[in-house]
FIDREN-860701 format. One record per residue (C-alpha): residue number from 1; residue in one letter; x, y, z. Coordinates in steps of 0.02 Angstrom, whole numbers. Layout:
PT  num  residu       x       y       z
PT  NUM       a       X       Y       Z
...
//
This chain:
PT  num  residu       x       y       z
PT    1       m    -323    7464   10779
PT    2       m    -315    7300   10727
PT    3       k    -487    7194   10639
PT    4       f    -585    7056   10677
PT    5       g    -713    6959   10582
PT    6       g    -730    6868   10421
PT    7       s    -836    7002   10328
PT    8       l    -678    7100   10315
PT    9       f    -564    6990   10227
PT   10       g    -685    6873   10166
PT   11       v    -636    6719   10281
PT   12       s    -718    6599   10356
PT   13       l    -776    6585   10578
PT   14       l    -685    6427   10539
PT   15       l    -517    6487   10468
PT   16       t    -506    6600   10644
PT   17       v    -543    6477   10783
PT   18       l    -379    6363   10668
PT   19       l    -288    6530   10676
PT   20       a    -309    6566   10872
PT   21       a    -271    6394   10894
PT   22       a    -120    6376   10787
PT   23       t     -47    6566   10836
PT   24       a     -52    6529   11031
PT   25       a      59    6367   10997
PT   26       a     185    6447   10880
PT   27       e     199    6640   10935
PT   28       y     382    6701   10962
PT   29       y     318    6790   11118
PT   30       n     422    6967   11092
PT   31       y     418    7038   11264
PT   32       g     483    7211   11196
PT   33       n     332    7247   11111
PT   34       a     244    7191   11260
PT   35       l     324    7309   11363
PT   36       d     328    7454   11238
PT   37       k     126    7428   11245
PT   38       t     115    7431   11462
PT   39       f     192    7591   11452
PT   40       l      20    7682   11344
PT   41       f     -91    7605   11476
PT   42       f      -9    7723   11603
PT   43       e     -42    7862   11475
PT   44       a    -208    7815   11450
PT   45       q    -255    7828   11634
PT   46       r    -172    7979   11674
PT   47       s    -267    8133   11742
PT   48       g    -214    8317   11734
PT   49       k    -158    8420   11590
PT   50       l     -70    8298   11452
PT   51       p      58    8357   11363
PT   52       a     118    8362   11197
PT   53       a     201    8200   11173
PT   54       q      60    8102   11230
PT   55       r      64    7938   11127
PT   56       v    -160    7875   11181
PT   57       k    -230    8029   11069
PT   58       w    -398    7977   11106
PT   59       r    -384    8048   11293
PT   60       s    -358    8238   11342
PT   61       h    -345    8329   11508
PT   62       s    -472    8313   11634
PT   63       g    -470    8326   11820
PT   64       l    -401    8489   11819
PT   65       k    -495    8547   11970
PT   66       d    -477    8436   12066
PT   67       g    -426    8456   12245
PT   68       l    -481    8660   12224
PT   69       a    -645    8647   12329
PT   70       q    -524    8599   12478
PT   71       g    -389    8718   12435
PT   72       v    -268    8623   12379
PT   73       s    -213    8570   12174
PT   74       l    -219    8400   12163
PT   75       e    -206    8380   11966
PT   76       g    -137    8247   11908
PT   77       g     -85    8060   11955
PT   78       y    -168    7913   11885
PT   79       y    -332    7869   11862
PT   80       d    -373    7681   11945
PT   81       a    -430    7563   11829
PT   82       g    -596    7556   11715
PT   83       d    -670    7712   11856
PT   84       h    -601    7909   11884
PT   85       v    -553    7880   12069
PT   86       k    -387    7926   12091
PT   87       f    -353    7792   12235
PT   88       g    -202    7818   12330
PT   89       l    -134    7636   12406
PT   90       p    -137    7545   12236
PT   91       m     -85    7707   12144
PT   92       a      85    7690   12265
PT   93       f      98    7513   12239
PT   94       a      94    7546   12067
PT   95       v     231    7684   12051
PT   96       t     343    7559   12177
PT   97       m     335    7442   12054
PT   98       l     391    7544   11920
PT   99       s     544    7618   12027
PT  100       w     587    7440   12062
PT  101       a     595    7387   11881
PT  102       a     696    7554   11824
PT  103       v     816    7505   11978
PT  104       d     840    7329   11957
PT  105       n     817    7335   11799
PT  106       r     900    7471   11724
PT  107       k    1007    7361   11605
PT  108       e     855    7283   11519
PT  109       l     753    7450   11493
PT  110       s     919    7547   11437
PT  111       s     946    7405   11288
PT  112       s     766    7415   11245
PT  113       n     755    7608   11230
PT  114       q     638    7609   11362
PT  115       m     718    7695   11533
PT  116       q     654    7864   11480
PT  117       q     470    7779   11461
PT  118       t     467    7699   11623
PT  119       l     535    7848   11737
PT  120       w     400    7975   11616
PT  121       s     267    7850   11708
PT  122       i     350    7840   11881
PT  123       r     339    8042   11853
PT  124       w     172    8053   11807
PT  125       g     145    7963   12001
PT  126       t     283    8046   12082
PT  127       d     236    8222   12058
PT  128       y      59    8194   12106
PT  129       f     111    8119   12281
PT  130       i     224    8298   12300
PT  131       k      74    8387   12274
PT  132       a     -35    8273   12377
PT  133       h      98    8286   12540
PT  134       p      85    8460   12572
PT  135       q     128    8486   12727
PT  136       p     229    8333   12870
PT  137       n      89    8249   12906
PT  138       v     -45    8292   12787
PT  139       l     -81    8170   12637
PT  140       w    -217    8175   12540
PT  141       g    -252    7995   12482
PT  142       q    -387    7984   12368
PT  143       v    -486    8114   12249
PT  144       g    -649    8059   12163
PT  145       d    -815    7984   12262
PT  146       g    -801    7798   12237
PT  147       e    -989    7777   12251
PT  148       s   -1040    7901   12147
PT  149       d    -912    7874   12023
PT  150       h    -963    7687   11980
PT  151       y   -1133    7731   11960
PT  152       c   -1104    7835   11801
PT  153       w   -1014    7794   11637
PT  154       e    -951    7916   11537
PT  155       r    -791    7971   11489
PT  156       p    -642    8070   11604
PT  157       e    -653    8243   11513
PT  158       d    -850    8223   11530
PT  159       m    -825    8204   11735
PT  160       t    -995    8254   11818
PT  161       t    -960    8148   11968
PT  162       s    -902    8211   12131
PT  163       r    -708    8268   12138
PT  164       t    -698    8247   12345
PT  165       a    -534    8255   12397
PT  166       y    -506    8153   12567
PT  167       k    -357    8171   12684
PT  168       l    -254    8112   12809
PT  169       d    -169    8207   12954
PT  170       q    -143    8166   13133
PT  171       y    -310    8158   13178
PT  172       h    -372    8054   13058
PT  173       p    -193    7931   13005
PT  174       g    -167    7809   12888
PT  175       s      11    7708   12914
PT  176       d     -37    7587   12775
PT  177       l     -70    7713   12639
PT  178       a      63    7824   12704
PT  179       g     169    7717   12712
PT  180       e     140    7631   12524
PT  181       t     194    7827   12469
PT  182       a     344    7820   12559
PT  183       a     423    7658   12486
PT  184       a     351    7711   12324
PT  185       l     446    7882   12344
PT  186       a     599    7806   12421
PT  187       a     609    7680   12291
PT  188       a     590    7812   12120
PT  189       s     725    7943   12211
PT  190       l     841    7773   12173
PT  191       a     752    7771   12003
PT  192       f     818    7950   11975
PT  193       k     972    7973   12027
PT  194       p    1071    7923   11906
PT  195       f     985    8027   11819
PT  196       n     903    8190   11893
PT  197       s     969    8185   12068
PT  198       s     909    8359   12138
PT  199       y     739    8258   12069
PT  200       s     797    8115   12176
PT  201       a     845    8207   12340
PT  202       l     658    8296   12319
PT  203       l     561    8140   12316
PT  204       l     671    8071   12484
PT  205       t     650    8192   12580
PT  206       h     444    8173   12571
PT  207       a     477    7988   12574
PT  208       k     548    8011   12734
PT  209       e     414    8144   12794
PT  210       l     285    8032   12772
PT  211       f     373    7895   12836
PT  212       s     392    7985   13024
PT  213       f     236    8025   12998
PT  214       a     162    7857   12959
PT  215       d     247    7776   13097
PT  216       k     182    7914   13226
PT  217       y      17    7918   13179
PT  218       r     -48    7741   13176
PT  219       g    -202    7685   13109
PT  220       l    -279    7590   12940
PT  221       y    -327    7744   12790
PT  222       t    -495    7642   12792
PT  223       d    -557    7713   12939
PT  224       s    -514    7883   12882
PT  225       i    -559    7861   12714
PT  226       p    -720    7747   12725
PT  227       n    -755    7796   12563
PT  228       a    -625    7692   12508
PT  229       k    -655    7554   12600
PT  230       a    -769    7456   12469
PT  231       f    -640    7466   12361
PT  232       y    -473    7437   12417
PT  233       m    -499    7381   12613
PT  234       s    -337    7373   12696
PT  235       s    -287    7222   12828
PT  236       g    -170    7306   12901
PT  237       y     -22    7413   12906
PT  238       s     109    7340   12989
PT  239       d     210    7265   12819
PT  240       e     190    7446   12742
PT  241       l     290    7512   12878
PT  242       l     410    7374   12843
PT  243       w     420    7389   12670
PT  244       a     447    7591   12667
PT  245       a     579    7557   12793
PT  246       a     649    7413   12678
PT  247       w     664    7559   12538
PT  248       l     707    7695   12635
PT  249       h     860    7603   12689
PT  250       r     911    7544   12521
PT  251       a     899    7714   12452
PT  252       t     962    7793   12603
PT  253       g    1090    7669   12681
PT  254       d    1036    7750   12836
PT  255       q    1049    7614   12955
PT  256       y     909    7698   13063
PT  257       y     789    7616   12923
PT  258       l     850    7437   12948
PT  259       k     850    7435   13138
PT  260       y     656    7473   13118
PT  261       a     633    7316   13002
PT  262       m     745    7204   13115
PT  263       d     687    7291   13295
PT  264       n     517    7268   13234
PT  265       s     542    7106   13148
PT  266       g     413    7011   13244
PT  267       y     308    7127   13310
PT  268       m     238    7176   13143
PT  269       g     272    7013   13068
PT  270       g     386    7022   12951
PT  271       t     483    6883   13009
PT  272       g     306    6776   13087
PT  273       w     201    6784   12909
PT  274       g     237    6632   12774
PT  275       m     141    6729   12607
PT  276       k      71    6652   12451
PT  277       e      27    6822   12382
PT  278       f      87    6982   12340
PT  279       s      -5    7146   12304
PT  280       w     -62    7309   12320
PT  281       d    -138    7258   12501
PT  282       n     -18    7122   12556
PT  283       k     185    7186   12545
PT  284       y     261    7027   12652
PT  285       a     334    6925   12529
PT  286       g     403    7114   12456
PT  287       v     494    7141   12635
PT  288       q     562    6953   12618
PT  289       i     634    6971   12467
PT  290       l     690    7142   12465
PT  291       l     777    7106   12635
PT  292       s     850    6953   12606
PT  293       k     971    7036   12468
PT  294       i    1057    7105   12590
PT  295       l    1092    6936   12681
PT  296       l    1124    6877   12518
PT  297       e    1263    6995   12496
PT  298       g    1363    6960   12633
PT  299       k    1304    7128   12733
PT  300       g    1224    7066   12876
PT  301       g    1327    7117   12998
PT  302       v    1249    7129   13187
PT  303       y    1089    7097   13107
PT  304       t    1121    6930   13004
PT  305       s    1010    6820   13141
PT  306       t     861    6906   13090
PT  307       l     895    6950   12917
PT  308       k     912    6747   12896
PT  309       q     723    6725   12973
PT  310       y     653    6838   12824
PT  311       q     729    6739   12691
PT  312       t     651    6598   12786
PT  313       k     505    6696   12753
PT  314       a     527    6730   12571
PT  315       d     588    6551   12509
PT  316       y     422    6499   12593
PT  317       f     329    6641   12459
PT  318       a     470    6550   12326
PT  319       c     404    6381   12364
PT  320       a     232    6387   12366
PT  321       c     243    6475   12191
PT  322       l     347    6319   12132
PT  323       k     222    6188   12226
PT  324       k     384    6124   12336
PT  325       n     322    6170   12495
PT  326       g     274    6032   12586
PT  327       g      95    6034   12535
PT  328       y      61    6249   12592
PT  329       n     104    6290   12397
PT  330       i     -29    6420   12289
PT  331       q    -147    6353   12215
PT  332       t    -185    6350   11993
PT  333       t    -281    6324   11858
PT  334       p    -291    6204   11740
PT  335       g    -187    6301   11628
PT  336       g     -44    6341   11739
PT  337       l    -113    6516   11799
PT  338       m     -57    6558   11986
PT  339       y    -243    6578   12080
PT  340       v    -268    6679   12227
PT  341       r    -461    6775   12182
PT  342       e    -597    6777   12100
PT  343       w    -592    6973   12058
PT  344       n    -452    7053   11943
PT  345       n    -341    6887   11987
PT  346       l    -214    6954   11847
PT  347       q    -137    7057   11968
PT  348       y     -89    6915   12080
PT  349       a      -6    6836   11947
PT  350       s      97    6972   11886
PT  351       a     150    7041   12041
PT  352       a     221    6868   12099
PT  353       a     306    6829   11950
PT  354       y     407    6996   11949
PT  355       l     440    6947   12135
PT  356       l     505    6786   12102
PT  357       a     620    6860   11922
PT  358       i     705    6958   12059
PT  359       y     712    6828   12189
PT  360       s     790    6736   12049
PT  361       d     913    6858   11998
PT  362       n     969    6890   12190
PT  363       l    1003    6689   12218
PT  364       s    1100    6687   12070
PT  365       a    1198    6832   12108
PT  366       a    1249    6753   12260
PT  367       n    1272    6591   12174
PT  368       a    1131    6523   12307
PT  369       k     987    6391   12305
PT  370       l     813    6397   12351
PT  371       n     800    6308   12510
PT  372       c     636    6210   12494
PT  373       p     542    6109   12597
PT  374       d     540    5995   12471
PT  375       g     720    5985   12399
PT  376       l     848    6136   12339
PT  377       v     822    6222   12191
PT  378       q     903    6319   12066
PT  379       p     862    6507   12046
PT  380       q     833    6453   11871
PT  381       a     656    6389   11922
PT  382       l     607    6536   11996
PT  383       l     607    6620   11808
PT  384       d     540    6473   11740
PT  385       f     396    6528   11850
PT  386       a     406    6683   11804
PT  387       r     413    6654   11608
PT  388       s     255    6540   11649
PT  389       q     158    6682   11708
PT  390       a     213    6808   11558
PT  391       d     191    6674   11411
PT  392       y      16    6634   11506
PT  393       i     -38    6816   11499
PT  394       l      35    6831   11336
PT  395       g    -101    6704   11251
PT  396       n     -19    6509   11292
PT  397       n    -167    6479   11376
PT  398       r    -327    6390   11339
PT  399       q    -415    6528   11274
PT  400       g    -270    6568   11148
PT  401       m    -294    6734   11198
PT  402       s    -165    6885   11231
PT  403       y    -220    6979   11439
PT  404       v    -132    7101   11381
PT  405       v    -271    7218   11270
PT  406       g    -193    7254   11101
PT  407       y     -41    7108   11101
PT  408       g     -61    6983   10983
PT  409       p    -191    6900   10862
PT  410       k    -326    6897   11006
PT  411       y    -365    7006   11135
PT  412       p    -497    7076   11243
PT  413       i    -621    7187   11152
PT  414       h    -754    7235   11266
PT  415       v    -643    7287   11416
PT  416       h    -739    7371   11575
PT  417       h    -637    7537   11539
PT  418       r    -768    7713   11522
PT  419       g    -629    7786   11424
PT  420       a    -597    7660   11303
PT  421       s    -764    7600   11280
PT  422       i    -843    7796   11224
PT  423       p    -792    7861   11091
PT  424       s    -646    8001   11096
PT  425       i    -699    8168   11130
PT  426       f    -624    8219   10961
PT  427       v    -723    8093   10875
PT  428       q    -891    8150   10969
PT  429       r    -889    8311   11048
PT  430       s   -1018    8324   11124
PT  431       s   -1025    8265   11298
PT  432       v   -1091    8101   11346
PT  433       s   -1177    8088   11512
PT  434       c   -1196    7983   11649
PT  435       v   -1345    7859   11616
PT  436       q   -1313    7893   11425
PT  437       g   -1136    7833   11429
PT  438       f   -1225    7661   11513
PT  439       d   -1350    7659   11398
PT  440       s   -1262    7699   11239
PT  441       w   -1096    7629   11260
PT  442       y   -1076    7522   11404
PT  443       r   -1227    7391   11328
PT  444       r   -1169    7403   11162
PT  445       s   -1117    7216   11096
PT  446       q    -990    7306   10980
PT  447       a    -810    7297   11023
PT  448       d    -722    7467   11095
PT  449       p    -697    7617   10996
PT  450       n    -509    7660   11074
PT  451       v    -399    7499   11087
PT  452       i    -304    7540   11266
PT  453       y    -159    7457   11235
PT  454       g     -59    7365   11374
PT  455       a    -199    7368   11474
PT  456       l    -175    7193   11591
PT  457       v    -364    7145   11633
PT  458       g    -439    7036   11776
PT  459       g    -426    6869   11657
PT  460       p    -486    6715   11668
PT  461       d    -563    6629   11797
PT  462       e    -502    6465   11912
PT  463       n    -540    6343   11771
PT  464       d    -453    6468   11635
PT  465       n    -620    6501   11583
PT  466       y    -641    6718   11522
PT  467       s    -799    6801   11475
PT  468       d    -742    6961   11363
PT  469       d    -905    7059   11430
PT  470       r    -885    7250   11485
PT  471       s   -1012    7202   11617
PT  472       n    -892    7066   11660
PT  473       y    -818    7186   11782
PT  474       e    -725    7035   11878
PT  475       q    -619    6981   11733
PT  476       s    -630    7137   11598
PT  477       e    -573    7287   11704
PT  478       p    -392    7339   11676
PT  479       t    -278    7419   11858
PT  480       l    -128    7494   11886
PT  481       s     -73    7374   12022
PT  482       g    -114    7247   11896
PT  483       t     -11    7308   11763
PT  484       a     133    7382   11836
PT  485       p     239    7224   11888
PT  486       l     216    7177   11697
PT  487       v     349    7328   11666
PT  488       g     489    7267   11743
PT  489       l     433    7068   11702
PT  490       f     442    7106   11530
PT  491       a     605    7202   11543
PT  492       k     696    7070   11625
PT  493       l     609    6908   11505
PT  494       y     667    7042   11378
PT  495       g     860    7059   11431
PT  496       g     858    6868   11433
PT  497       n     838    6837   11243
PT  498       l     925    6975   11172
PT  499       g     981    6862   11049
PT  500       s     814    6852   10972
PT  501       y     733    6998   10866
PT  502       g     626    7121   10949
PT  503       g     722    7077   11129
PT  504       g     640    6945   11229
PT  505       s     568    6841   11061
PT  506       y     529    6709   11145
PT  507       k     470    6523   11069
PT  508       p     426    6381   11222
PT  509       y     356    6263   11083
PT  510       v     417    6267   10916
PT  511       t     580    6239   10911
PT  512       t     664    6249   10724
PT  513       k     628    6412   10660
PT  514       p     535    6426   10475
PT  515       p     636    6483   10329
PT  516       v     657    6657   10318
PT  517       i     673    6750   10160
PT  518       s     733    6916   10165
PT  519       y     704    7035   10022
PT  520       k     708    7268    9995
PT  521       a     556    7358    9993
PT  522       t     518    7435    9816
PT  523       p     454    7604    9849
PT  524       t     313    7644    9729
PT  525       t     320    7847    9749
PT  526       y     433    7972    9853
PT  527       s     453    8137    9888
PT  528       p     621    8224    9853
PT  529       k     661    8233   10061
PT  530       q     640    8015   10057
PT  531       s     739    7964    9921
PT  532       g     883    7910   10042
PT  533       a     792    7815   10134
PT  534       q     820    7613   10174
PT  535       i     673    7511   10221
PT  536       e     676    7313   10248
PT  537       f     577    7195   10253
PT  538       l     586    7037   10341
PT  539       h     466    6894   10299
PT  540       s     451    6735   10375
PT  541       i     321    6587   10370
PT  542       t     290    6561   10551
PT  543       t     154    6408   10548
PT  544       n      40    6327   10442
PT  545       w    -104    6226   10433
PT  546       m    -245    6114   10323
PT  547       a    -416    6176   10323
PT  548       g    -519    6081   10226
PT  549       n    -412    6066   10058
PT  550       t    -322    6242   10079
PT  551       r    -165    6266   10176
PT  552       y    -147    6422   10259
PT  553       y       5    6492   10296
PT  554       r      37    6625   10455
PT  555       h     146    6769   10372
PT  556       k     250    6880   10501
PT  557       v     340    7036   10398
PT  558       i     466    7139   10511
PT  559       i     477    7329   10435
PT  560       k     656    7401   10486
PT  561       n     707    7574   10459
PT  562       n     917    7563   10411
PT  563       s     924    7755   10386
PT  564       q    1005    7861   10485
PT  565       k     835    7944   10516
PT  566       p     668    7938   10611
PT  567       i     533    7876   10503
PT  568       s     361    7914   10536
PT  569       d     178    7912   10439
PT  570       l     242    7774   10333
PT  571       k     105    7701   10206
PT  572       l     126    7542   10148
PT  573       k      29    7435    9995
PT  574       i     -12    7276   10010
PT  575       e     -79    7200    9834
PT  576       d    -137    6980    9802
PT  577       l    -189    6997   10017
PT  578       s    -317    6864   10049
PT  579       g    -360    6845   10216
PT  580       p    -343    6956   10381
PT  581       i    -195    7055   10442
PT  582       w    -156    7096   10603
PT  583       g     -36    7256   10662
PT  584       l     -73    7370   10527
PT  585       n    -224    7517   10520
PT  586       p    -317    7499   10360
PT  587       t    -306    7698   10283
PT  588       g    -467    7685   10202
PT  589       q    -377    7681   10035
PT  590       k    -358    7527    9947
PT  591       y    -233    7365    9959
PT  592       t    -153    7544   10079
PT  593       y     -94    7523   10277
PT  594       q     -26    7614   10414
PT  595       l      56    7566   10565
PT  596       p     -48    7599   10736
PT  597       q     -43    7794   10804
PT  598       w      50    7734   10952
PT  599       q     210    7681   10826
PT  600       n     186    7807   10705
PT  601       t     372    7836   10705
PT  602       l     517    7714   10686
PT  603       r     680    7769   10765
PT  604       p     834    7738   10672
PT  605       g     875    7562   10670
PT  606       q     697    7513   10738
PT  607       a     578    7375   10675
PT  608       y     406    7343   10707
PT  609       d     313    7179   10646
PT  610       f     138    7152   10577
PT  611       v      45    6951   10543
PT  612       y     -54    6898   10422
PT  613       v    -150    6759   10370
PT  614       q    -188    6652   10181
PT  615       g    -149    6515   10080
PT  616       g     -24    6518    9922
PT  617       p      92    6646    9897
PT  618       q     149    6785   10002
PT  619       a      84    6951    9982
PT  620       k     142    7080    9897
PT  621       v     224    7226   10012
PT  622       s     285    7382    9971
PT  623       v     292    7568   10022
PT  624       l     187    7710    9954
PT  625       s     258    7853   10062
PT  626       y     320    7913   10229
PT  627       n     415    8078   10302
//
């Protein structure tokens, strides 16, 4: 856990403010580091029996009896946000986004050693969807009562609220939810195909059945599951049917699905609606960009004319984001963030940014340009916009705050999240009741006892203002649908900057690097089995500034495992430290620090960095012990 406050290190509030401003101006945006953290959010959201390899240690098993009252096992899946309801529509959208990243950003995810994490995150969702689809025309679409759940503030391990399960069938249809789940399973089948062909085939079987169910028995899922209306009200199902058909065509190559998208292009709005958002509810821009890829690859055939109409609408979305759409553009905050809605706005920015990164790649591969009303635009402009949204999210904003929890020196510490705000069941073993949670933890002014790494909170308002308040759920609550697109976005940006340390270390404002000093650490203690290990520290000063009569320096230290074996439980001795430090946890022993729990092990060749600020000479860093 990162520590804040001058009392710990004797640093004034003025220094903290100056540090935040200087960091925002000089930070190397480490997309690889941000990418790694996003997977921890999905681990924190897991429902069911947690695996032994679970890295988020403040969570434990929960929801083990989900569905049993209805005679079906619905253990697993993901909790939606700061609550404990398993809402099917946003969960399925999140899995689609994760799968899209695994398919179109396979190279970047592999080079960052994150492909396995991506597949694990996908499978935690798809295994649940398989359970939720026990018959061709049955889909269990929700577990938990949103109303009663929101009246309580308790850990998932302590849940006392209703775990009612709600299903769709031929008498209670939900084409939007069934269609999105079909899209998720089809995309996931592509993701798993190179690694587990039998599982890929199983996913595809369920995807085909769900598409048939969604198409044959049409209706809004919120009419069949009224409990979801107050939380994830659907605006229609035509986009999900086209979306599912597009993904099934890509996964199978079957012309039936492409013909479906072509024949229904006008009736279902695929070639009629020009959009300025892409989200869990509105898939049109995704459909248009996904299908335009066929045209850009020269595979349109007899459908070329209709595919051109789809691409025209894809261009509409892209041009609107770049504000080159003849006046019909997106709204942005003064700081440059895409602004769609007051409630959880960052989910729209993250999804749009990833979609534009995909479209940029597709256009570039075809050596094509974006055709906007305001002129032709190079594909790079789309990637630049996507990067601007990522950088805003990671701290390049007026608050100097990263909206990805746990990334950078300043991030939200009062997240609207039940599990994060209440001590772990392993720390406070007595149960926390529904009302007790509100009285003792929800209204508590102190920082969350558990850092929910990788969570993308709702984000700032239309004027770039953000209130770090647990009760401010419109801004401080993270969601699956908001965080999932960051995996592909960060992977793409990481892959575009592989020449820098950390993969994707992007420095937008500082044009010259400060001098770098490399030195070998001298271990103070070793056990016999550790004597052959090699740990290197790379020390740099990334910025400096004056505060009063003192010059302060921001020091960045990279720890690298140069040995041929993994290193775990590394403990460091840091002497002559007079300022704040981020990225390491104090052990309670004088001068002794350790890596965060989520980064307890350094693989051979892997590196990790931490930051500290102080005036005068650099601190002395050495190794105390490791395994």
